[in-house]
Residue, then its C-alpha position, 0 to 999 in steps of 0.5 A: m192111882k194105878k189102872i191095871g190090865l189083867i190077862s192070862d192064858t194067852h198060850d202064844y196068841l195075843d189079840d191086837a184088841v188087847f192093846k186097845h183095851f189096855e191103852q189107858c192102863d198103867e201096868i199089865w199083869h199076866g197070870g201065866d201061860f204066856g206061851t212064848a217070850a214073844i207075848a211077854d215082849a209085846l206086852e212089855a213094849v207098851k206097858p210095864l209088865r208083871g207076871v208069873y209063869g204057867n204050866i205050859d211056859g218054857y225056860d224063856i218065860r220061867s227065866r224071866f217070871p217067878e212061880d209066885l209073885i208077891f208085891t204091893c201096888e199102891g196100898v194093896k198087897v198082891f199075890m199071883r200064882h198061875i195054878g192057884g185055885y179060888p176061895g174054897k178050892y185053893a191049890p195046894g200050898v196057896k192057902d198057907i201063903i195067903k195066911k202068911e202073907k195076908p194079901q188083899l188081892f190074889i190073882s190066878g189063871h190056869s182054869h180058863i174060867l173068869k172069876v172075881m170073888f171075895d174070900p171073907a175068910f181071908n179078907c181077900l179079893h180073888m181074880n182070874p181073868g179067864a183065858a185071852g188065848k185060843q187054846g183050851w176049852h173056854k168059849v169066849r176070850t176074856l180079860i179084866r181091867f181095874v183100878i187100885d186107888g190107895s188101898e181100894i180095888k175098884n172099877c173092875e171091868v170084864i172085857e170079852l175079846g170074842n169067841r175062841 
């Protein structure tokens, strides 16, 4: 069993509350737009970190994190891409990767819209944790905590960090 803290779109701002909310997590996953390597360093200092780069990220992040990340956690295949869209409105190329790789969990960021929805066409759960940073049009900063237990994704919690 792995407890996951999912965050995205920090845009070079990391609320201290994130560390409290992710304290019991085994890993932190970042859906892109870190802002700077200092954000990745701070997260990585407390927990193992997986992530993808986002459209605002520079070489410091792009040299450490890929555009696409496909891996297995417990018994769940995961696909992450910052600009990925969501079921019914996937970004170009994403649908093809989902068809080929057959992940059970697809994670994206970029929209600053928190979304958790199942895609029955691909038998795949989509998660976007919204934006945890202060830049963008979102009104509330958010993140997600959940558990992967074998092949099950469960105990999903949405956490509000406060107003932007």
